[in-house]
C-alpha positions, -999 to 999 in steps of 0.1 A, spaced: 216 -61 -155 240 -90 -156 232 -114 -187 250 -143 -170 223 -147 -142 186 -141 -135 180 -105 -121 182 -106 -85 153 -87 -63 155 -78 -27 117 -79 -18 107 -61 15 74 -69 36 77 -106 32 51 -113 58 24 -95 36 -2 -112 16 5 -87 -14 44 -92 -13 40 -131 -14 19 -128 -43 45 -106 -60 72 -133 -49 53 -159 -66 48 -140 -100 86 -132 -104 102 -162 -89 103 -183 -120 121 -152 -138 142 -139 -111 163 -147 -81 145 -133 -49 157 -124 -17 128 -116 8 131 -94 42 107 -84 70 116 -69 98 83 -81 120 87 -120 117 108 -147 97 88 -160 69 95 -192 52 88 -187 12 104 -222 4 137 -236 1 148 -214 -31 139 -181 -15 164 -167 11 143 -149 39 153 -128 66 140 -111 96 159 -80 101 154 -44 107 163 -21 77 180 3 102 205 -23 116 240 -28 105 231 -64 91 210 -50 65 239 -38 44 257 -72 45 227 -84 22 234 -58 -3 273 -69 0 265 -107 -1 237 -108 -31 248 -78 -52 208 -70 -59 199 -58 -94 166 -41 -81 147 -35 -51 109 -39 -45 99 -22 -12 64 -33 -1 73 -34 37 56 3 44 37 -4 80 1 4 79 -14 30 104 -30 3 122 4 -12 133 27 -2 158 33 31 176 35 63 158 72 64 165 81 30 153 59 35 123 81 67 116 116 47 121 102 21 99 83 37 70 107 70 68 142 62 83 141 26 73 132 37 35 160 61 37 185 34 47 172 13 19 176 41 -8 209 51 4 222 13 3 206 13 -32 225 42 -46 256 28 -28 255 -4 -43 243 4 -81 209 -7 -78 192 -3 -109 154 -4 -106 136 4 -73 95 1 -67 82 19 -38 45 12 -24 29 40 -12 -9 46 -8 -36 70 -18 -41 81 19 -12 107 11 -38 129 -7 -59 133 24 -95 134 25 -111 169 21 -148 184 13 -129 202 -18 -111 173 -32 -115 174 -71 -135 145 -89 -105 125 -101 -72 133 -83 -42 129 -105 -6 123 -95 4 161 -95 -22 167 -65 -7 180 -35 -1 156 -6 -26 170 24 -26 142 47 3 154 68 -16 185 79 -47 164 86 -36 139 110 -3 129 127 -8 92 121 -3 98 85 28 121 87 50 88 79 32 80 47 37 115 32 73 117 45 82 83 31 66 98 -3 86 129 -3 118 111 8 113 88 -22 105 119 -47 138 134 -34 159 106 -45 136 99 -78 152 132 -90 186 132 -73 193 95 -85 178 91 -118 200 61 -120 179 44 -95 150 43 -116 124 46 -92 86 42 -94 63 53 -69 29 34 -66 -1 49 -50 -27 24 -51 -63 29 -40 -80 4 -12 -63 -31 -18 -88 -58 -8 -91 -97 -12 -81 -132 3 -52 -125 27 -55 -86 32 -53 -76 66 -58 -39 61 -88 -13 76 -111 -15 46 -108 -52 44 -115 -57 78 -147 -36 75 -159 -55 42 -156 -89 59 -172 -80 94 -211 -88 101 -215 -52 110 -195 -20 101 -197 15 111 -207 44 88 -209 83 94 -244 91 94 -252 113 64 -220 102 46 -214 77 20 -186 88 -1 -172 74 -35 -143 45 -30 -121 28 -52 -111 -11 -48 -83 -31 -64 -82 -66 -58 -48 -83 -45 -43 -103 -76 -46 -71 -98 -23 -51 -78 2 -80 -77 1 -78 -115 6 -39 -113 39 -42 -93 54 -69 -116 43 -49 -147 61 -18 -127 94 -42 -124 92 -53 -159 91 -17 -175 117 9 -158 97 40 -163 105 62 -135 78 87 -117 47 84 -96 19 66 -104 -18 61 -90 -30 25 -94 -68 22 -93 -97 9 -118 -117 33 -136 -147 25 -114 -158 34 -82 -188 27 -57 -204 44 -27 -190 32 7 -222 19 22 -233 4 -12 -202 -15 -13 -210 -25 24 -246 -38 15 -231 -58 -15 -206 -75 9 -236 -83 31 -228 -60 61 -253 -46 83 -245 -8 88 -243 10 120 -246 45 120 -223 69 138 -229 106 145 -205 124 125 -208 159 142 -191 175 161 -160 158 149 -148 146 185 -178 126 185 -172 98 159 -135 98 174 -147 94 208 -169 65 196 -143 48 177 -122 50 208 -148 39 232 -155 10 214 -123 1 202 -132 0 166 -100 -7 151 -115 -13 117 -126 25 119 -96 41 131 -103 77 140 -74 92 120 -91 76 89 -125 89 97 -123 118 71 -119 89 44 -152 79 52 -170 113 53 -151 128 18 -144 110 -13 -109 106 -26 -109 90 -62 -77 87 -79 -68 88 -117 -51 57 -126 -51 63 -162 -13 73 -164 -5 39 -148 -28 19 -172 -16 37 -203 22 38 -195 21 0 -181 -5 -15 -203 -23 -22 -170 -61 -32 -170 -76 -50 -138 -91 -82 -143 -114 -85 -111 -144 -64 -112 -162 -48 -82 -189 -77 -81 -162 -102 -80 -145 -85 -51 -177 -82 -32 -187 -117 -35 -157 -128 -19 -164 -108 11 -202 -118 13 -191 -154 14 -164 -150 39 -182 -132 68 -149 -138 92 -119 -114 94 -95 -123 70 
């Protein structure tokens, strides 16, 4: 990286609360350029921000104009956003374009945010899932195909272009103020559905800790794939109880029943393609990331759940 100026980083997903936390942490020591293809986001006079599709021609102009040193790709669309095809175009084709341009313009550091959902929720998952485990979600739900393909794509570039120094992060459930994912919607609700007879172990990481993890990854260019999770977990129904949610049991058999109920009641916070994650545990092993990057989460589960207990409105 140039010694004459601060490192210049392209950060995607500017509209997200996590992205904005990462930008706040890096802005003192780095020049940030933010993009989001969903909406224009104002991040202050010192941070250029663009609403642009990664697949459009104008996106390459940013690489020419700013000569980035690194890319932090946090703009992965969640399964609850847009249609399946538009998610695929954004998550897979958009990421491919981003990586192609990173290679073309000599980027020296790339961080990509993935998700623990890629492992898939199955009855025979090991007690702790490490980074070498197969990614089974694509075979379980078409709605998670784009998440697995994004990862497969990033892995190809990780080995084909080692000079990009790609790090792929697979966090557990990210929760906390401003987070708008499925799990946060459930924990912040007055009433939350559960599958009768099931209460799988789950992991939660506070948005502040996840932002710290991403900054640590940027500061230490160790390439590879890493789970990001605290070394503690709690049963789903116990988590709801600690958040002050009233639990609403839903029949779990046959499998079509909970899916039909979720669709009938329009339970957006309980999407049918994630139902297996409310039935079987997916507990990931975050020790490799903690060891490699010196990461230790600061926010315990009690603090996370206290926030949701005190804020019983969708965040």
